[in-house]
N, C-alpha and C positions, 0 to 999 in steps of 0.2 A: 682629313684634308677638306678644305672648303670646296663648295660646288663651283666648278669652273664657269658654269653658266650664270652664276649669281655674282655680278660684279660688286654688289654692296658687301658681301662677305669677303670677297677676294681683296678688294681695295682696302678694306678696313684692317687687314693684317699688317699694313705698313706701320701702323701705330701699335707698338707692343703695349702690354699691360703695365700697370703701376708697379707690380712686383718685379718685372724685368728692369724697369727704370731704377728702382731702389737698389737692386742687386748690381746693376751696371755702375752706379756711382761708387759703391764700395769695391767692386772689381777693379776700378781705376785707382785704388790705393793698394800698391803692390804688397804691403805687409799686413793687409786686412784679411779677415776670414768672414765668410757669409754662411749663415745657416737659414735655409728656406724651411719655414714651418708650414708644411702642407704636403699634399700627395706628390708622388713622383711625376705625374703629368705636368704639374705647374713648375716643378724643378727643372725638368728637361725643356719645357717651353722657354723659360727664362735663360737657361744655360745655352740653348741653341743660338739665341740671339747674341749673348755675350761672347761665346767662344769664337764667333767670327773674327773678333779682334784679340781675344784672350784665349788662345787654343788650349791652354793648360789650366783654365779656371777651375776645373773639377777637383784639382788638388787642394784648393782652399775654399771650395763651396760645397757644402753638405746639405742633406735633406733629412727631415724627421720621418718622412714616408708615412704621413697620417693616413689611416683607413677610416671607414665609415663609423666605427666605434669611437675613434678619437674625436671625430667631428661632433658626436653626440655627448660624450662624457668628459671630454677635455684632452689636451695634448701633453700634460705634464710628464707622464711616463716616457713618451717619445722624445720630448725635449731633453730630459735627463740623460737618456741613453746617447743621444747625438752630441750633447754638449760635454759629456764626461771627459773626453780627451783634452779639452781646452783648459780644464782645471789643473792638469799637470803641466801642459805646455801651451800657455796662452799666446795668442797672436798680439800684435801691437794694438789692434782694435777689432772688436767683434760686432757684427751686425746680425740681428735676428729679424728676419722679414716674414711676416705672416701672409699667407695667400688669402683669397677672398673668404673662404669658409672659416679658416682659423682666426681671422680678424674678428669674426662675429662671436667666437666662443668666449672671449674675455679673459683668457688665462694671463696671469701675471708673469710674462716671459722673462722680464728683467729680474723679478724676485727669484724665480726658479734658477736662473743663471747665477745669481749672487749666492744662493744657498749652496751651490756646488763649489764655491770658493774660487770662481774664475776672477782673477785679479786685474785683468786688463779693462780698459774702457769698453762699455757695452752700450749699444743703442738698438732700439726697436722702432724704427720709423713706421708710420702708417703706410701700408702698401697694398691694401685690399682694393678690389676693382671699383668700389664706390667712390674713391677719391679722383678717379680719372685714368689717364693712360700713362705712357712711358715718362713724359715730361713731368707730370704731377708726382710720380713715384720718385724720380730723380730729385725734384725739389725737396720733398719731405725728407729724403735721406740726407741731403746736404745740410739742411737746417738742423736735423737731429744730432748731427755730429758736433755742432758748435758748443753744446753743453759739456762735451767731454774734452775740449781743448784747453790747455793752459797757455793762453796767449802771452807773448812777450810784452812785458810792461816797459817798453822803450819808446822813444820818440819816433815819429814817422821818418822814413827815408825820403828825401825830397824827390828823387827821380824814380822811385819804386812804384811799380804797378802790379796788380793781380789780374789774371784772366779768369772770368767767371763763365760758367755754362759751356764748358768744353768737355766732350766725352768720347771715348772709344766706342760707345754705343751708337754713335752716328757714323755712317759710312765715310771712311777716310778722315775721321775726326782727329785722330792723334797726329796724322801727317799735317793737317791744317794747323793744329796747335803749334807744332814745331816751326812752321813757317811764320806764324804770328810772333812767336818768341824771337825768331831771327830778325824780323823787321823792327821790332821794338828795341832789341839790343843794338841794332844798326843805328837807330835814331838816338841812342844814348840812354835809353831807359833800363832800369834794372827790374827784371821780371821776378817778383818775389814768390808767387804761388799760382798754381793752376789746379784747384781742387777737383778731384775725380778724374784726372787725366794723367796718371802716372806719378803723382806726388806722394811721397811717403807720409805716414801719419804725423811724424814728428815735425814735418815742415808746415803743418797747418797752423802752428803757433806764429808763423811769419805773416799770416793774413792781416794782422793788426798793424804791421809796419808800413804798408803801402800808402801812398798819397792819392792813388786813384784806382778804382776798380773798373775794369773794362768788361762789359757783358758781351760775349760773342753771340750766343744763342739765347735770345730773350726768354723763350719759353722754358729754358732750363735755369738760367742764372739770375733772373731778376729778383726772386725772393731772397736769395742769398746776398745779393748786393744791397738790397734794402735793409736786411738785418744787420749787415756789417756797418752800414751807414748809421743805423740806430745805436749800435754798440760803441762804435769808435769815431763816428762822424766822418767816415771816409766817403767822399763824393764818388758817384758812379755815372757812367755813360753807357748807352746801348745803341750805337749806330748799326746799320745793316752790315752783316759780315762782308769782308772785302774780297769780292770776286772781280777779276779784270784789273788792268792797270788803273783805269779811272776810279773804280770802286776802292782800290787799295789807297790811292791818293786821298780820296774823300775820308776814308776810315782813319788814316794817319792824321789828317787835318783835324778831325773831330777829337782825337786823342790830344793833339798839340794844343787845341783850343782850351781843353780842360786842364792840361798840365804841360807846360812848355817843354819841348824836347831838347835835351842838352846838345844833340848833334843831328838836328833835322836835315841839315845840308848834306850830311853823309847819306842819309836815306834818299834824298832827292836826287843825288848824283847816281846812285845805283838804279833808282827808278827810271831816270832818263835814259841810261845806257840800255836797260832791259827793254824799254819801250822802243828805242831806236832799232835795236837788233830784231825785235819782232816785226816792226813796221817794214824794214828793208827786206827781210826774208819773205814776208807775206806779199809785199809788193811785187817781188820777182815771181812768186807763184801765181798771182792774179794775171800776170802777163801771159802765162802759159795755160792756166786752167780756168781763167775767168773768176768771177766773184763767188764767194761762199754764200749760197742762197738756199733757203728752205721755204717751200710753199707754206708749210705749217710747222709749228713747234708746240709741244705739250710738255710742261714742266710740272712735276709733282714730287713732293718730298716733305721733309720736316719744315716746320713753320717758317723760320727765318731763312734757312738755306735756300728753299725753293724760290722765294721772292727775290733774294739777292742774286741767285744764279740766273734767273730769268732776265733780270735787269741787265746783267753783263752780256748774256747771250744776244739780246736784241741790240743793246746800245754799243757793243764793242766787237763782239766776235763774229757776227754773221748778219746777213740781211734776211728778214723773215716776213712772209706774207701775213700770216695770222698766228699770234701767240696766245695760248691758253694756259693759265696758271690754275692748277688744282690745289687748293689749300686744305689743311686738315679741318675736320668738321667744326663749324662754329668759330673759326679763327681767321676770318677774312682780313687781309692787310689794309690798313687805312692810308688814304692819300697815295695810292699806288697807281702809276700810269704806264708801267712797262708792258702790261698785258692788254690784249684786246678783249679777252673774256676771262673772268675769274669765277671758277666753279667751286662749289662746296662739296667735299668728298662725302659728306653725310646726307646732303639734300638733293644734289643734282645727279643722282645715280644714272638715270636713263640717258641724259645728255652726255655724260662722261663716257659711258659705254659706246654711244654712237660716234663720238669723236675718234675713239680708238679704232672702231670697226671701219669707219669711212676713210681713214687716213691713207693716202696713196704715196705721198712724197713728203719728207720732212725729217724732223728729229724729235725723239722722245728722251727727255732727261728725267729719270724717275727710278723706280725700283723694278725688280723682276716681276712683281705682281702686276704692274701695269703693262709691261712689254708682252706678257702672255695674251693680252687682249688685242694685239695687233693682227688682224686677219690678213693683211697684205705684207707682213714682215718679210716673207720669203722672196718677194719680188726684188729685194736688194736696193730699194729706193728710200728706205727709212733707216736713218742712223739712230743708234741707241747709245746713250751715255748715262751710265748708272750714277746716281747721286744720293741714293738712299738704300738702306737695307729693306728686304733681303736682296742679295745679288747672286743669282745662280747661272746667269747667261753671259758672264764676262769675267775675265781674269786680270787682276792688278797685283803685281808683286813688287813694284817699285815703291819708293817712299815719296813720290811726287805728290805735292798737295794740290787741291783745287783752288784754294784761296791764295791771296797775295801775289807777289811777282812771279815766283816759280810756278804757282798755279795757273796764272794767266798764260804763261808759255806752254805749260803742259796741256791744258784744255785745247788751245788752238792747234797744237801739234797733232792731237788725236783727231780733231774735227777735220783738219785739212788732209791728213793722211787717208781718212775714210773717203773723202770726196775724190781724191786722186785715184784711189784704188777702185772706186765705183766707176769712174770714167774709163779707166784702163780695162776693166772687165767688160763694159759695154762695147768698147771698140773691138776687143778680142772676139766677142760673140757675134759681131757683125761681119767678121771676115769669113 
């Protein structure tokens, strides 16, 4: 366990390692198998993150259980024992991911697998700690699979799009993906593929048929979009993820500018109805409960989600005194004006810790790692809205997204209900 007093250790856990990112990409392919070539500690560390969204991942994710001897003399024997069942019953695609120490050994893991007679496509992406964190591991995994795909040699479909950089490894990621697919379909687009987010391996061949690639999370999907542009000439865009009604409109406008929507008026009609319903209902609540106001807001999460969520929080959902955006180390957003302060999770440790300990009233949109730092949380004047893993202090069982039109309604529903309940508790305590 990290030292609770050391915020730099605790906050850093929000970004999982490259091994977890690579494994998460292949976990998002339902007919894929993953073998972690490393000790059990690394296996359970990666699996703990993945099983938050894929609770049965252990059925198709194995570990070679390397010990100290294997780290010194090689992992071939351990790999052969672990991979042997796949020679008889291969999955649709197999990923062998090395942990940090195994990646330094230099074993020919692909050659070992082939010698066993495993007949399915096999890939061994770079996934050691030296390449970076979760996003870098996810990137490497997505690119490694392209060499194993037999792409359809057909013309592009005029209205077809792919969604890049979507993962169940992000909190509520698959629910958001479903909402984006719904909105794109509503606008007349045909969503061909969404790699790493529930798409079977055979469907990867459709990636070449799209006329546009839409990158949702830039830190995940940009390398894949660039590679597909290089291979097939497919253009790509990477607008901020669509949070809030305004953000959703801007996102769809960006898609439409790149590839004209066959039925954009249908999307606009639903958008207007959703906006009107939210406006009228919240207008009624404001007459009873006053404005939704936070003295302070702190938003911390994955690179693009945190920036886009903070923008909708201040611009559409609530009135805020001071908004602080905490971005992953070294990944400060450019030309960003929604936040009053932008802090680096790797450099501004002392200031970040002070913001949490000093907070008296407001909202924290982050992971459970951050909420543990709230010294005044029990006062009941700080609202917590989880937007990133890990999440241990909140329960969400519905399929409601955070993004898109349904997400805009859901987030405001949660925020307003929290405000109403807080006022009701305060009134009751004064009696």
